[in-house]
C-alpha positions in Angstrom: -26.5 11.5 -33.6 -25.8 12.4 -30.0 -27.3 10.2 -27.5 -29.0 11.7 -24.8 -29.5 11.4 -21.0 -25.9 13.7 -20.4 -24.4 13.9 -18.2 -25.0 10.0 -17.0 -25.4 9.2 -13.4 -22.0 9.6 -10.7 -19.5 7.7 -12.2 -17.7 5.2 -10.0 -14.6 2.6 -10.1 -15.0 -1.4 -10.6 -14.3 -3.9 -7.6 -10.9 -3.7 -5.9 -11.3 -7.7 -6.0 -8.5 -8.2 -8.8 -7.6 -11.6 -10.4 -4.4 -10.4 -11.7 -2.2 -6.8 -12.4 -0.1 -6.9 -14.9 2.3 -4.8 -17.5 4.8 -5.6 -20.1 8.7 -6.2 -19.5 9.3 -3.4 -22.8 8.8 0.1 -23.9 4.9 -0.1 -23.5 4.2 2.4 -20.7 0.8 0.4 -19.7 -0.6 -1.5 -17.0 -3.9 -3.5 -16.7 -6.0 -5.0 -14.1 -8.7 -8.0 -14.3 -11.6 -8.6 -11.9 -14.4 -11.0 -12.2 -12.8 -12.4 -15.6 -12.8 -8.7 -17.9 -10.3 -6.0 -17.9 -10.7 -3.4 -15.1 -8.6 -0.7 -14.6 -6.2 0.2 -17.5 -3.2 2.7 -16.6 -1.5 4.9 -18.7 1.1 6.2 -19.2 1.9 6.4 -15.5 1.1 4.0 -12.6 -1.0 6.0 -11.0 -3.2 7.1 -13.6 -6.3 5.1 -14.8 -8.2 5.2 -18.0 -10.7 3.0 -18.4 -13.2 1.3 -15.6 -13.3 -1.9 -17.5 -14.5 -3.1 -20.7 -16.7 -6.0 -20.7 -18.8 -8.7 -22.9 -22.4 -9.3 -23.9 -23.4 -12.5 -25.6 -27.1 -11.9 -26.6 -29.0 -13.7 -29.6 -31.2 -10.7 -30.8 -34.6 -12.8 -29.9 -34.6 -12.0 -26.0 -31.7 -13.5 -24.4 -28.7 -11.6 -23.1 -26.4 -12.0 -20.2 -23.4 -9.9 -19.3 -20.6 -12.6 -18.5 -19.1 -10.8 -15.6 -22.2 -11.2 -13.7 -22.2 -15.0 -14.6 -19.6 -15.3 -11.9 -18.7 -18.9 -13.6 -15.2 -18.5 -14.9 -11.7 -19.9 -14.7 -8.5 -18.4 -15.3 -4.9 -19.3 -15.7 -1.8 -17.8 -16.5 1.0 -18.8 -18.6 3.0 -19.5 -16.0 3.9 -18.9 -12.5 4.3 -14.9 -12.3 3.3 -14.4 -15.8 0.8 -11.7 -16.5 -0.6 -13.1 -19.6 -4.3 -14.4 -18.8 -6.8 -17.0 -19.9 -10.4 -16.5 -19.2 -13.3 -19.0 -20.3 -16.5 -17.7 -19.0 -19.3 -20.8 -19.1 -22.8 -20.6 -19.5 -25.1 -23.4 -20.8 -25.6 -21.6 -24.3 -21.9 -20.9 -24.5 -18.2 -20.8 -23.6 -16.1 -17.3 -23.9 -12.7 -17.7 -24.2 -10.3 -14.5 -23.5 -6.4 -14.5 -24.0 -5.2 -11.0 -22.5 -1.4 -9.4 -23.3 0.2 -6.2 -23.7 1.7 -5.2 -26.0 5.6 -5.2 -25.6 6.7 -1.7 -27.2 2.9 -0.2 -27.8 1.0 1.2 -25.4 -1.8 -1.5 -26.4 -3.5 -4.0 -24.5 -4.6 -7.4 -26.8 -7.9 -9.2 -26.3 -8.2 -12.4 -28.1 -12.0 -13.4 -27.6 -13.6 -16.4 -29.0 -17.4 -17.6 -28.4 -18.3 -21.3 -29.3 -21.8 -22.9 -28.2 -25.0 -21.9 -29.9 -24.6 -20.8 -33.6 -27.1 -17.9 -33.2 -25.3 -16.3 -30.3 -23.7 -12.9 -31.1 -21.4 -10.7 -29.2 -20.8 -7.1 -27.6 -18.0 -5.5 -26.2 -18.8 -2.8 -23.6 -15.9 0.1 -23.1 -16.2 2.5 -19.9 -13.7 5.3 -20.3 -12.4 7.2 -17.2 -9.8 9.3 -19.2 -7.5 11.5 -17.1 -8.5 9.3 -14.1 -12.2 10.6 -13.8 -15.8 9.3 -15.5 -16.7 12.9 -15.7 -16.7 14.8 -18.5 -15.4 12.2 -20.7 -16.3 11.9 -24.4 -17.2 9.2 -26.5 -17.6 8.3 -30.3 -18.2 5.9 -33.1 -15.3 7.0 -35.4 -14.2 6.2 -38.9 -10.3 6.3 -39.2 -8.7 4.8 -42.4 -11.5 3.1 -43.4 -11.8 1.4 -39.7 -14.6 1.4 -37.3 -13.2 2.1 -33.9 -15.1 3.4 -30.7 -13.1 6.7 -29.2 -12.6 8.5 -26.4 -11.2 11.8 -25.0 -11.0 13.9 -22.0 -8.7 16.7 -22.1 -5.1 15.7 -23.0 -5.9 12.2 -22.8 -7.3 9.6 -25.5 -8.2 5.8 -26.1 -9.3 4.0 -29.4 -10.7 0.6 -29.4 -9.9 -1.6 -32.5 -11.3 -5.0 -33.5 -9.9 -7.2 -36.2 -10.8 -10.6 -37.7 -7.8 -12.8 -36.5 -7.6 -14.7 -40.1 -7.6 -11.6 -42.3 -6.7 -9.0 -39.6 -9.4 -6.7 -41.3 -12.2 -5.1 -39.8 -14.7 -7.0 -37.2 -17.0 -4.4 -36.0 -20.2 -4.6 -37.5 -21.9 -1.5 -35.8 -21.3 0.4 -32.4 -23.2 3.4 -29.9 -22.0 5.5 -27.7 -23.8 6.5 -24.5 -24.4 8.0 -21.2 -24.0 5.6 -18.3 -27.2 4.3 -16.9 -29.4 6.5 -19.1 -28.5 5.4 -23.0 -25.4 3.5 -22.3 -25.4 0.2 -24.4 -26.2 -2.0 -21.0 -29.1 0.4 -20.2 -30.0 -0.5 -24.2 -30.4 -4.5 -23.7 -31.6 -4.0 -20.2 -34.6 -2.1 -22.1 -34.7 -4.0 -25.5 -33.1 -7.5 -24.6 -31.0 -6.3 -27.7 -28.8 -3.7 -29.3 -31.2 -0.7 -31.0 -29.4 2.1 -30.3 -26.7 3.7 -32.7 -25.5 6.7 -31.1 -22.6 8.4 -32.9 -21.3 10.2 -29.8 -22.0 11.1 -25.9 -20.3 13.6 -23.6 -19.6 15.5 -22.1 -20.5 13.2 -18.7 -20.2 9.5 -17.9 -20.0 7.7 -21.0 -19.5 4.1 -22.1 -19.1 2.4 -25.8 -20.9 -0.7 -27.1 -19.6 -2.5 -30.0 -21.0 -5.2 -32.0 -18.4 -8.0 -33.6 -19.7 -9.3 -36.6 -18.2 -12.9 -36.1 -17.6 -15.3 -32.9 -14.0 -14.5 -33.0 -11.9 -11.4 -32.7 -8.7 -9.4 -31.8 -9.2 -6.5 -30.2 -6.9 -3.7 -29.2 -6.9 -0.8 -26.6 -4.6 1.8 -27.6 -3.8 4.8 -25.4 -2.4 8.3 -26.7 -2.6 12.3 -26.1 -5.0 12.1 -28.7 -7.8 9.8 -30.7 -5.1 9.6 -34.0 -2.9 8.9 -32.2 -4.3 6.1 -30.3 -6.2 4.9 -33.2 -2.6 4.3 -34.8 -1.4 2.5 -32.4 -4.7 0.0 -31.9 -4.6 -0.7 -35.5 -0.7 -1.0 -36.0 -1.0 -3.7 -33.3 -3.8 -5.6 -34.9 -1.4 -6.1 -37.7 0.1 -9.1 -36.9 -1.1 -13.0 -35.2 -1.9 -12.5 -31.8 0.0 -15.4 -31.1 3.2 -13.4 -31.6 2.2 -10.6 -29.4 1.4 -13.1 -26.8 4.9 -15.0 -26.9 6.7 -12.1 -26.8 5.3 -11.1 -23.4 5.4 -14.4 -22.3 9.1 -14.7 -23.2 10.1 -11.4 -22.0 8.2 -12.3 -18.2 10.0 -15.5 -18.1 13.6 -14.2 -18.8 12.8 -12.0 -16.3 11.4 -14.3 -13.4 14.5 -16.5 -14.2 17.3 -13.7 -13.9 15.1 -12.1 -10.5 13.8 -15.5 -8.6 16.3 -17.3 -7.4 15.0 -21.1 -6.7 16.9 -21.1 -3.3 14.4 -18.3 -1.8 12.2 -20.6 -0.4 11.0 -24.2 -0.1 9.3 -25.8 -3.4 5.6 -25.2 -1.4 6.3 -21.0 -1.6 8.0 -21.4 -5.1 5.0 -20.5 -7.1 4.0 -17.4 -4.2 7.3 -15.9 -4.5 7.1 -15.7 -8.7 3.6 -14.1 -7.9 4.8 -11.8 -5.6 7.9 -10.8 -7.5 5.2 -10.0 -10.5 3.6 -7.6 -8.2 6.4 -6.0 -6.9 7.6 -5.7 -10.8 4.3 -4.7 -11.8 3.9 -1.6 -9.4 6.8 -0.1 -10.6 6.8 3.4 -13.2 8.1 3.6 -16.0 8.9 7.0 -16.0 9.6 8.1 -12.3 11.6 5.4 -12.1 11.8 4.3 -8.5 8.3 4.9 -7.7 5.5 2.4 -7.0 1.8 2.8 -6.0 0.7 1.0 -3.1 -2.3 -1.0 -5.1 -3.7 -0.9 -8.7 -6.9 -0.8 -7.1 -9.5 1.3 -5.2 -10.7 -0.2 -2.0 -14.7 -0.9 -2.7 -14.0 0.8 -5.8 -17.5 0.0 -6.9 -19.3 2.3 -4.1 -16.8 5.3 -5.0 -15.2 7.5 -7.8 -12.6 8.3 -5.4 -9.6 9.9 -7.9 -6.6 8.4 -5.6 -7.7 5.0 -4.7 -4.2 3.2 -3.9 -2.4 3.7 -7.0 -0.1 6.5 -4.9 3.1 6.9 -3.4 3.5 5.9 0.3 7.0 6.0 1.4 6.3 3.4 4.1 5.2 1.3 1.4 7.6 2.2 -1.0 10.5 1.0 1.5 8.8 -2.2 2.6 8.5 -3.2 -1.2 12.4 -2.2 -1.1 13.1 -4.5 1.5 11.6 -7.3 -0.6 13.2 -6.2 -4.2 16.6 -6.4 -1.8 15.9 -10.0 -0.9 15.3 -10.7 -4.1 18.3 -9.0 -5.2 17.1 -6.1 -6.8 19.7 -3.9 -5.8 19.8 -1.4 -8.5 15.8 -1.0 -8.3 16.5 -0.3 -4.9 18.6 2.2 -5.6 16.2 3.7 -7.8 13.9 3.7 -4.7 16.3 5.6 -2.8 17.1 8.3 -5.8 13.2 8.6 -5.9 13.0 9.1 -2.3 15.5 11.9 -2.5 14.5 13.6 -5.3 10.4 14.1 -3.3 12.0 14.6 0.5 10.2 17.9 1.4 12.0 20.7 2.7 11.6 20.2 6.3 13.1 16.3 5.9 9.8 14.6 5.7 8.0 13.1 3.2 4.1 13.6 2.0 1.8 11.5 3.7 1.1 9.8 0.3 1.9 11.3 -3.5 1.5 11.3 -7.1 4.1 10.0 -8.9 5.4 13.2 -9.8 5.8 14.3 -6.0 2.7 15.8 -5.7 1.2 15.5 -2.3 -2.4 14.1 -2.5 -3.2 13.1 1.6 -1.6 15.7 3.6 -0.9 14.1 7.4 2.3 13.9 9.3 3.7 10.2 10.1 7.0 10.3 11.7 7.6 6.4 10.4 7.7 8.0 6.9 10.7 9.9 8.0 12.5 7.1 9.2 12.0 4.4 6.2 13.9 6.1 3.9 16.9 6.6 6.1 16.7 2.8 6.8 16.9 2.0 2.7 19.9 4.1 2.5 21.8 2.7 5.4 20.9 -0.9 4.4 22.4 -0.2 1.0 25.5 1.7 2.7 25.9 -1.3 4.9 25.6 -3.6 1.8 28.5 -1.4 -0.1 25.7 -0.8 -3.0 24.8 2.9 -2.6 26.4 2.8 -6.2 27.7 6.5 -6.0 24.4 8.0 -4.1 25.2 10.3 -1.6 22.4 10.2 1.0 24.1 12.4 3.6 21.9 15.5 2.9 18.6 13.3 3.0 19.5 11.8 6.1 20.6 14.7 8.0 17.0 16.6 7.0 15.1 13.5 8.1 16.9 13.0 11.4 16.0 16.6 11.7 12.8 16.1 11.2 12.5 13.0 13.5 13.9 14.8 16.2 12.2 17.5 16.6 8.9 16.4 15.8 9.0 13.0 17.8 9.0 10.9 19.5 5.4 11.6 18.9 3.5 11.3 15.7 0.9 13.2 14.3 -0.8 9.7 12.7 0.5 5.9 13.4 1.3 4.0 10.3 -2.3 3.1 9.9 -2.8 6.7 9.4 -5.2 7.5 12.2 -4.2 8.1 15.8 -1.8 10.5 17.0 0.5 9.9 20.0 3.2 7.8 21.1 3.0 4.5 19.1 5.1 1.6 19.1 5.7 0.8 15.5 6.5 4.6 15.1 8.9 4.5 18.0 10.8 1.5 16.4 11.0 2.8 13.2 12.2 6.1 14.6 14.6 5.2 16.7 16.2 2.7 14.1 16.5 5.5 11.5 18.8 7.9 14.3 21.3 4.8 15.1 21.6 3.8 11.6 21.4 7.3 10.3 24.2 8.2 12.7 26.1 5.5 11.5 26.2 8.1 8.1 27.2 11.3 9.6 30.1 12.8 10.8 31.8 11.8 14.1 30.8 14.5 15.8 27.5 13.9 15.3 27.1 10.9 15.9 27.5 10.6 19.7 24.7 13.0 20.2 22.0 11.5 17.8 22.8 7.8 19.5 22.0 9.4 22.6 19.1 10.6 21.8 18.1 7.5 20.4 19.4 5.5 23.6 17.1 8.1 25.7 14.3 7.5 23.6 14.6 3.5 23.9 14.8 3.7 27.4 11.6 5.4 27.7 9.7 3.1 25.6 8.0 1.5 28.5 7.5 4.8 31.0 5.4 5.8 27.6 3.9 2.9 26.7 3.2 0.6 29.0 -0.6 0.0 30.1 -2.4 -1.5 32.6 -6.4 -1.3 32.9 -7.3 -2.9 35.5 -9.9 -4.9 33.7 -7.5 -6.3 31.1 -5.1 -7.1 33.8 -7.7 -8.6 35.5 -8.9 -10.7 33.0 -6.3 -11.6 31.3 -3.6 -12.2 34.0 -0.7 -9.7 32.8 0.6 -7.0 34.8 1.4 -4.4 31.7 1.2 -4.6 28.1 2.3 -2.0 25.5 -0.9 0.1 23.8 -1.5 1.0 20.2 -1.0 4.8 20.9 -0.3 7.0 24.4 -1.1 10.5 24.6 1.6 13.1 24.5 0.6 13.5 27.9 3.1 10.5 29.1 5.8 12.9 28.6 5.2 14.7 31.5 3.2 12.2 33.5 2.9 8.5 33.5 -0.8 8.9 34.4 -1.3 10.4 30.5 -1.8 6.5 29.7 -5.3 6.5 30.4 -6.3 9.9 28.4 -8.5 8.9 25.6 -7.0 8.8 22.6 -9.2 9.4 19.1 -10.3 6.2 16.7 -11.7 6.8 13.3 -14.0 5.1 10.7 -16.9 5.5 13.5 -19.8 7.7 13.1 -19.1 10.5 15.5 -16.6 11.2 17.1 -14.9 8.3 19.0 -12.6 8.7 21.8 -11.2 5.9 24.4 -8.7 5.6 27.1 -5.3 4.4 25.6 -4.7 2.0 27.8 -7.7 -0.1 26.4 -6.7 0.2 22.7 -4.2 -2.7 21.7 -2.4 -3.2 18.6 -0.1 -5.4 16.3 2.2 -2.7 16.4 4.3 -3.4 19.5 5.9 -7.0 17.3 8.1 -4.1 15.6 10.2 -3.5 18.7 11.5 -7.2 18.7 11.9 -7.3 14.6 13.8 -4.3 14.8 16.1 -5.2 17.5 15.1 -3.4 20.7 13.6 -5.8 22.3 13.8 -9.2 22.6 10.5 -11.9 21.8 10.5 -13.3 25.4 10.7 -9.7 27.3 8.1 -9.6 29.5 6.1 -6.9 28.6 6.3 -8.2 25.1 5.7 -11.8 26.2 2.2 -10.1 27.9 1.2 -7.9 25.0 1.3 -11.2 22.9 -1.1 -12.5 25.0 -3.5 -9.8 24.9 -3.0 -9.6 21.1 -3.8 -13.0 20.6 -6.7 -12.8 23.2 -8.2 -9.5 21.6 -7.0 -9.3 17.8 -6.2 -12.9 16.5 -9.3 -14.8 14.4 -9.2 -18.3 13.2 -10.4 -18.6 9.5 -10.0 -21.6 7.2 -7.3 -19.9 5.5 -5.2 -20.0 8.6 -5.1 -17.2 11.4 -5.3 -13.8 11.2 -5.0 -10.6 13.1 -6.7 -7.4 13.3 -4.9 -3.9 13.3 -6.2 -3.2 16.5 -9.5 -3.4 19.1 -12.7 -1.4 17.7 -11.1 -0.9 14.1 -13.7 0.5 11.7 -11.7 0.1 8.6 -13.6 -2.8 7.0 -17.0 -3.9 5.2 -19.8 -3.5 7.6 -21.7 -6.8 9.1 -24.0 -6.9 7.0 -21.5 -6.7 3.9 -22.0 -3.3 2.8 -18.7 -1.7 1.2 -16.6 0.7 3.9 -17.9 4.1 3.4 -16.0 5.8 6.1 -18.0 3.2 8.8 -17.3 -0.2 9.0 -15.5 -2.9 11.3 -11.9 -3.7 10.7 -11.1 -7.3 9.0 -8.0 -9.5 9.4 -5.0 -8.4 7.6 -2.6 -11.1 5.8 0.2 -8.7 6.2 -0.3 -9.0 10.2 0.3 -12.7 9.1 3.3 -12.4 8.3 4.5 -9.9 10.7 3.2 -11.9 13.3 5.6 -14.9 11.5 9.1 -12.6 11.6 8.0 -12.5 15.5 7.7 -16.2 15.7 11.1 -16.6 13.6 12.7 -13.7 16.4 11.6 -16.2 19.3 13.2 -19.2 17.8 9.7 -21.0 16.4 10.7 -21.4 12.7 7.8 -24.3 12.3 5.4 -21.2 13.3 6.8 -18.9 11.1 6.8 -21.2 8.0 2.9 -22.2 8.9 1.9 -18.5 8.8 3.7 -18.1 5.5 1.6 -20.9 4.7 -1.7 -19.0 5.7 -0.4 -16.0 3.9 -0.9 -18.1 0.6 -3.9 -19.4 1.4 -5.3 -16.0 1.7 -4.5 -15.3 -1.5 -6.9 -14.7 -4.9 -7.3 -17.8 -7.5 -4.2 -16.4 -8.9 -2.6 -16.0 -5.9 -3.1 -11.9 -4.9 -2.7 -11.0 -1.6 -5.7 -8.3 -0.2 -5.5 -6.2 2.5 -7.6 -7.8 4.5 -9.7 -11.0 4.3 -13.2 -12.1 5.5 -13.6 -13.1 9.0 -17.5 -13.8 9.4 -20.2 -16.0 7.9 -20.4 -16.2 4.0 -22.2 -13.8 2.4 -22.2 -14.9 -1.4 -24.0 -11.9 -3.2 -21.4 -9.8 -1.9 -18.3 -12.5 -2.8 -17.6 -12.6 0.9 -16.3 -15.5 2.0 -14.5 -16.5 5.4 -10.5 -16.5 5.1 -10.9 -15.0 1.4 -10.3 -11.7 -0.1 -12.9 -8.8 0.9 -13.2 -6.1 -1.1 -10.3 -4.4 0.0 -7.6 -3.2 -1.8 -6.2 -6.5 -4.1 -3.3 -6.8 -4.3 -1.7 -4.9 -1.6 2.0 -4.6 -2.6 2.8 -4.3 1.1 1.6 -7.9 1.8 3.3 -8.9 -1.1 6.9 -7.5 0.2 5.8 -8.9 3.7 5.6 -12.4 1.9 8.8 -12.1 0.1 10.3 -11.1 3.3 9.7 -13.8 5.4 10.3 -16.6 2.8 13.8 -14.7 2.9 13.9 -14.3 6.6 13.2 -17.9 7.0 16.4 -19.3 4.6 18.5 -16.1 6.6 16.9 -17.8 10.5 16.2 -13.8 11.1 14.1 -11.0 10.4 15.6 -10.1 6.7 14.9 -6.1 7.7 16.2 -5.9 10.8 18.8 -3.1 10.9 22.4 -4.4 12.1 23.5 -1.2 14.2 20.6 -1.0 15.7 20.6 -4.8 16.4 24.4 -4.2 17.6 24.0 -1.5 19.7 20.9 -2.9 21.8 20.7 -6.8 21.1 17.0 -6.4 21.9 17.5 -5.0 25.7 16.5 -2.2 27.0 19.1 0.6 27.3 20.2 2.6 30.3 20.3 6.3 28.9 23.4 8.6 30.6 22.0 11.9 29.0 17.3 12.8 28.9 16.3 15.4 26.2 13.7 18.1 26.1 12.1 19.3 23.1 9.0 21.1 22.6 7.3 18.5 21.1 8.8 16.4 24.2 8.1 18.1 27.4 9.0 15.5 29.9 8.4 15.9 33.4 10.6 13.9 35.2 14.4 12.5 34.5 16.1 9.6 36.4 18.7 10.7 39.1 22.2 11.0 37.8 21.0 11.9 34.2 21.9 14.9 32.5 19.6 17.1 30.8 19.7 18.5 27.0 17.6 20.8 25.5 16.7 20.5 21.8 15.4 23.7 19.9 15.0 24.7 16.2 16.0 28.2 16.8 18.9 30.1 19.0 17.7 31.0 22.5 18.5 32.1 25.9 17.9 29.6 28.5 17.5 30.5 32.4 17.6 28.1 35.3 17.7 27.9 39.2 21.1 29.2 39.5 22.2 30.5 36.2 21.5 31.3 32.5 22.9 30.1 29.1 22.5 30.4 25.4 22.0 27.4 22.9 24.9 26.1 20.9 24.5 24.9 17.2 25.0 21.2 17.4 24.2 18.0 15.3 22.1 18.5 12.3 22.3 22.0 13.3 19.6 21.8 16.1 20.4 24.5 18.9 21.0 22.6 22.4 21.6 23.9 25.6 23.1 21.1 28.5 21.4 21.9 31.9 23.0 21.1 35.4 20.7 18.1 36.6 23.4 14.8 36.9 24.2 15.7 40.8 20.4 16.1 41.8 18.7 13.5 43.9 15.2 11.7 43.6 12.5 14.1 44.7 14.5 17.2 44.2 13.0 19.6 41.2 14.9 21.3 38.4 13.3 24.2 36.4 14.1 26.2 33.5 12.8 28.9 31.5 13.4 29.4 27.7 13.3 33.7 27.2 9.8 34.5 26.7 8.3 30.9 27.5 6.7 29.9 30.5 8.5 28.2 33.3 9.0 24.3 32.9 9.7 21.8 36.3 11.5 18.8 36.4 10.9 16.1 38.6 13.8 13.9 39.5 12.7 9.9 40.0 15.0 7.1 41.3 17.5 6.0 38.9 15.7 2.5 38.5 12.4 3.7 38.9 
């Protein structure tokens, strides 16, 4: 009999507040997550493809009492050891205890769950399963099947299928008593209990639509096997095969493999004893988020931020090149040279023809969002440089990738269409730091004939950071007693005139259009100038900016200090605890606590850096997962929001765990571990003088300093006329076309005009060399 109520309510995912995420060290291509003490999204056969919404339990007596265990919120968690994703959960209720052990099969695409119900002998145990095959709750088919004399709860959608089998532990025989399929919100098992206080419906199938399955177990203990394959029969075979063994055998194989991996990959000397368990957890998170087909690919998080309120197919299980390289830096800190090489190979394979990478992408390289972020073109160059510097490229030839990426940076920079927060365009200090570092590091990997030109371009950009990014809003200057400070993002109008620092720039995640003067928008991004060796920690503009950051962005929580991304941030829960829905209020990010720790270490304050590392650990979940954001306002228990604790944003955030591992390693080293050595050797934290200024269509500078040469950078040949002459461009470094114009003898106050054939005339002002 087919269930009524098609197609069901609009689907959504589960909460992103994960208890843990795990996978097997083995051939299994399955990743699982837990939240509120039950299984949430399970991914298969790639780490970017969730196949279920959740798998949970109902306990009932058939006489009017029933409860869904995830709603009780009274459970304890434990793992088999630090950083071992084999999980024990105990749900407690006045009438019962439900003990779960959860682990994947090492060599099959199967998740195993041992369930033991104790307490009132009149209680029965029911299993709820919500398929989201192919990464969507739409168009799923659910059915109660008999396969080889066994009852299975099955679902199919497109080329994806699952089967849930159950076995009695002692005999390995059938454990299901009966089952039903239904449409979510109308005829599913939860609605059955809500309407009747017991299980009355036994529908054989439901679909297509948003479907769910319910199974009643014969006894009070069972082993469940959730298998995945491309068709129902194959998923059933995998599930039933996995049940033909004691659960303990599969559990111990999984635990022993992870113990061996942790022993081989986490050096006990990496950090002090108080951080050792957190280091094992962070190492586990880094390992779990790696794919097993696309080696080198890592998703940002096995979660969907505020997932219970959205059916977003992407979530954070996508590859961001920036996050990927940040994670590679943490793997290098762990000694993961081969993993870092795999990441570099993956990045080279997915580089676009124009030299950049997609804003984010599915594992196979297909773009999801299509923004352009200049720092994401820079970071892969920095990874290649780090491996080259350590003589650890292992035969990889990254020169072609580096050339294309640097060409893109030179032509498109130094302004970016989006900053690292994927929001505001303009000239951003974090993006500048990454781009300048890439030019310097990339130059080391190219021919000598090209190296000098790239270094001169890097020097020019570095020398102009203050010209472009220092603001002095009268109100901020007066209130905080600082002469100037770095802004979050300056309008590209600053290239022509410094007065452009007052131009308005957009701020996202607010109702309607939100434009604010650039010199009133403050972020933590300038810390990257210190971390990458472009400025010293005590440089006056840096010191002034730190004062402003702490006045506007710092917040004290019970877990320790946190920082907002920028003032006016709208990416986070609403004040009343409602999830982010396109608007909201930004919350503190633990990874920014780690970034501040790196700044404190660079400033010579090791104790402060260590205290911030300690604060990061306190911001984590029960089992040490680090979230994207933490709640900093008054507690809202009904939304599970408590000060200093994870909010409903992504958890775990791999970037946050990478930042933790890098700060732990940096404390041991005595400096930021990811500071590019070629950048430090060239600048040593000091602003350089630049003998040559540059002009491009994306950087139409309106003034240069007396004594500077002047070079045009173009993407194609052109005729250039200037006062007194003309010249054709010549091909130079990276295949860019250049023209050097005679400006080095001009005095302050003079003006120089030029025109590219077919384009309007441009004028350059000459200012004093010391200005």
